Residue, then its C-alpha position, 0 to 999 in steps of 0.5 A: m500500500t503506497l500512501l501520501k506520495s509526492a508527484r515531484v520529479s525524482s532524481r538519483a539520491e546520494g548513497k552507495q553506488r550499485a554493487r555486485d549482487e550476492g548469490t546465484g539464485g536457484t534454491g540457494g537464493m540471492v541478494l539484489n542491490l536496490e537503488m535509492v531514488t529521490t522523489s521529493y525533498d524529503s522522500v525517496a523510493y527504493t527500486v529494483p531492476v527487472s526484465v519484462g517480456s520476450a523483448q527483455q525490456n529493462l525497467s525498474l520497480q519500486v519495492d512496496t511492502g504495503s501493496s500486493d500487485l505488480w503494475l507498469a506504466s505502459k506506452s498507452c499512458s499519457t498522464a504527467s506521471c508517465s511523461s516523467t519517465n522520458g519515454r521509458l514505458y512498458d510495451p505490452t505488444s508481446s504480452t497475452p491480454t486477459n481482457i480484464n481491467f485493473t484499478i487500485n486506489y491509494l491514499s494518494g493516487t490512482v492507477s488503472g489499466p488492462i491486466v496482461w500476462d507476461s514474463v518477468q525476470l527478477g535477478t536470475y528468477i524468471v516467472q512465466n505468465q505473470a499477471l500484471a497491469a499495463a497501466d494507461t492512467v497513473s495519477d499522483e504517483p512519482l514515476s521518473v526515469d529511474f522507475d516505471g511501476i511498483l512491485g507489491l510484496a504484501l500478502p497475496l490476500n491483499s492482491v487486487i488482480e487476484q481478486e479479479i483473476p482467482s488463482a488456479t490449481n493447475d498450470n493455467p495462467d491466473g492472477a496470483p501475485f509475483s511472490s506466490n508464483l516465485f516461491s511455488m515455481s516448479p520444478a522445486s530446484t528453480a525456486p528459493s528453498q527459503p520462502f522470504f524476502s528481506l530488505t535493508f534501506a540506506r540512509p541518504g548521505s551515508d553508505a553504512i547500511p546498503s540498500l538490498l533485497g534478499i530473495g530466500m537469502h540473508p545478506s552476509s554483510v548485514v546478517p552474519d548471524p540469522s539467529k539474532i533475527n526476532y519474529s513477530t506474529l502477524l495480525s489477521q483481518g476478517i478474511g485473513i492476513l493482508f499486511w505485514k502488521t503486528n501489535v505495538q507494545a510500547i513507544t518510548v521517548y528519551v529526553n536528556g537521558q530520561a525515558r518518557s513512555v508514551v501512553l498507548n490507548e486501545s486500538v482504533t479497532g477496539a483491540a487492547f494494543p495499537t497495531a502497526l504495519l510496515d509499508s516501504g512505499v510511504p516516506f513517513i510514519i503515520t499514526t493517530s493524533s493520540i500517539a503523535n501528541g504523546i511522542y511530541g508532547a514528551l519534547g513539549i511540542s504541540p501540533a501547528s495550526d496546519g495540523s503538522y508537527y515542527v521540531p527545532c532542527t538542533t533538537p534530536l527526537n530520540m525514541t524507540i518502538t517495541l513491537d510484538g516479540q521484539p526488543e526496543l528498536p531505536i530510530h535514528p533522530l535524522d530519520l524523524t525530522s527533515e529540514p524544509s525544502g530549500q531552507q537548510d538554515s531553518q530553525y525548525c524542521v518538519g517532523l516525519i511522524q504525522a497524524d492522519d485520523a481520517q485514514l486510520t479508522a476501524t474500517s480501513d484495515i490499516g490499524d493505528m500506525v504505518l511504519g514507513v521508510p523512516f522506521m525501516r531504515n533502522v531495521y533488517t526486515v524479513l517478510a517470511y511466507e513460512p515461519p522459520p525454520f523454513n521448509a519449501s516442501v510444505y510451503t502454503g503461504i498461509r502462515p506468514t511471519l515478520g522478522l526484524m533485527g535492529l541496525t541502529n546504535i543510538t549512541e552513534a546516531l546521536d553523535e551523527f545528529n549533532n555533527v549534521r544539525v549542530l556542527n553542519q557537517p555531512l553525515g558520516g563524519a565527512p569533511s565540512q561542506q566547504a571541504a566537500s565542495s572543494s573535493d569536487t575540483k580534485m582530480s579523478v582517481g583514474l587521472e591520479v593513477l595515470i600520473g602516478l604511473i607516468g612518474f614511476f616510469a620517469l623514475c625508472v628511466t632516470l635510474f637506468g640512465l644513471k646506471w648507464f652513465m656510471t657503467r660507461r664511465q667505468w668502461k672508459k677507465q677499464g679501456m685505458v688499463d693494460t689488459d695484462r693488469g690482472k697478472k700484476g704481482e705474479g712472479d718475482c719481478k717488480a712491475y715498473q711504470l713510467t709516469r708522464r710529467n704532470f700526471q697523477s694517475s697511473d690508470d691512463v697509461p696506454p697498453i705496452s703494445t700501443l707504446r711500442t707502436l708509438a715509439y717505433s713509428s715516431y722515430s722511424t719517420r721524424k722530420e727534423k724535430v729536436s726535443e726542447y728537453t734534450f741537451d748535449s753532454s760528454g756522454t751524449r753524442v747526437e749527430l743531427d740528421p734531417v730524418d731523425e731527432f737523436g740519431e739515425w736509423n742505420v737500417k741495412y736494407e736488403h734492397s734499396p730503401p724506397s724513395v717515396f714512402d706511402l703515407s696511406d699504407p698503415w702496414d708499411p713500417y717505413a711510412a710516415n706516422r703520427d706521433t700522438i705525443v709530439g704532433t706529427d700526422a700519419p696513421l699508426p702501423d703495427s710495430p715489430t715485436s722482436l728485439d732482434f730488429f734493434t741495436t743500440n747506437h745511443r748510450r748514456t751512463l747513470d752518472e750522466i743522468s744523476g748530474v742533470p740540473e733540477s730544472t731539467s725534466v726527468p722521467l719519473l719512475a715508479e721504482r728505481h734499481h741501481r746496478s753496480s758497474s761491471s765489465q762482465s754484465s750477464d743476462s741475469d743482471v739484465a733480468e734482475t734490473s729489468v729496466g735502465m734509464a730513459g733519455v732525459g727530455t723524452v718524458a713528454r714525447g717518448s724518444q728512442i735512443i738507438t745507434g743502429l740496427h744490427h741486421g745480422l745479429p743472430r736470433s738465438d742471442n735475442t731469443d736467449r736474452n728475451s727468455s731471460s728477461f721475460d720468462s722471469c715474470n709474466e708482465v713487464a710494465a716498463p715500456s722499455w726495450r733492451s738490447s745487448t750490453s756494450h762491451e766497450h762501455p760496461e757501465i752504459v745501459d742500452v735504453i729504448d724509451m717507449h713512452 
């Protein structure tokens, strides 16, 4: 039964967005999500999606526990209510007509139209040949683009359609309401094993409690323990049970912590206790003036001249209702008063408990109270068609019972009321309205995630680039180190390293093979360049030659030397080359590696070197060995010293002091000498080559500087 509804255009209300359904249907049942739709400033409707007809028309129906019939606004309807759906109307073309008309009168509003049979799917349950009204006239019903009709879940005896088309005992189509057809479907494996509907309604502005419709299944998020559900006995009228109605045992209002009981007189029907029915289609709590005066009178409030009740917006109406077989059920204070439309700063709020003695009479079958949405938001409601424990095998639909479980903690409810009405904050302890409005300008979650990913990849690229730079720098350093460096320290020989002037690090010394190539190519083709560091002394006899700096290469060719050198041939040992230290230009050829190729032409004594002035640059040695003068220098002595002295002034350019090349020197001598000098250690770090010791000057060490 839908009472006192407004005809204002509806819009989507705030609240929890649609979530996934629970369960898969069949005997196990399922839980469907409801949508809360605002129908006026202080009214909402809770709707469920359905699919109708062979064309699978997607429509939405308001869940109404106060009526028992299913009707849809059809395409034949042209009233203002039907126009508010923006053309989303039921098309009965594929339905089966019954040739019977339907009319239902609500306390506010009227619906009429032909009755047809068509298939209706709710969740995974499909009821074939369901009797419904294809309404062509809808007056004063708040339809919208969000819902197109009503799904009545009251008791079958209250059905208007069933009164027009009585139920049949065979499989022929009849006028049974949707609930009866759903729980009696055959085969039994397709119907819920527990014949009940259950409801929870969300509060606007809060998602603490979701809006759910259970079909033979309790929602696990709301009811972890079904044993806590208490059941009340339903009251019967003359012909049977029509509504989800029970007795009211007590109503209590708490003022400043003091409980004030409302005096309950006998029912309008003459019964000992007042009665109350649950109606999810009503946005208020409607009662008699006697009960309403008792509730507001506890706060010192009387009805206004228009018969309504107004409460200071900052004053909470803290009350509980005790129904038959139930404990005290508290009602959230925010559900009992509402700010006037467009007056958020109003001093007085409209009380949502209103009196209507004209409708609540002894002959109306309604009773003393209609507990609408404000009450049902505070309880988990079970509309059971059989008493628990449920047994579908004996389902008769004639022993219904009402189950309730309180969901409101009054302490938390009072805190929320204070935050909303006194502190002017949104429900749920959210930030203030200014903060809430500023949050609208924030970036969406998807954009924030995208920016985060871009930042992450940028960081990865930066780290990769840094790692590449460090690795490349390390490779550069390694490329300048002797490839035989890993053998340092092996053998009995000391590794010596000639250090260039004004240079600190030894890591930049080129490999020995490069030094040999530079030394050979430099002095084989030098063009009249004299070192600025070279000086003449008694121990140094330099005969200048246009070809050489320190002396000439006395190479004995088997054939005449070429008159013209091919500068472009890198493999010609006589071609002009570039001395990378001095600055002459030419490519670098491979140099000879055999010591047999060289002889000594320029000799210096140790005493001469020791007498060099301090202003003269002398090549630096990592370690210096002095040898004693002896006329009988042996190969072992040569191996022991490993290196002699380089010529003064050769440190920056790398000179060779060679008297001549003994072309006819036997290779066996050189082989022995090399073996004595090189076999004693795995590496000779000093870039010097040594030829035979002079017998004419025993104190002179033959030196070929390779720097």
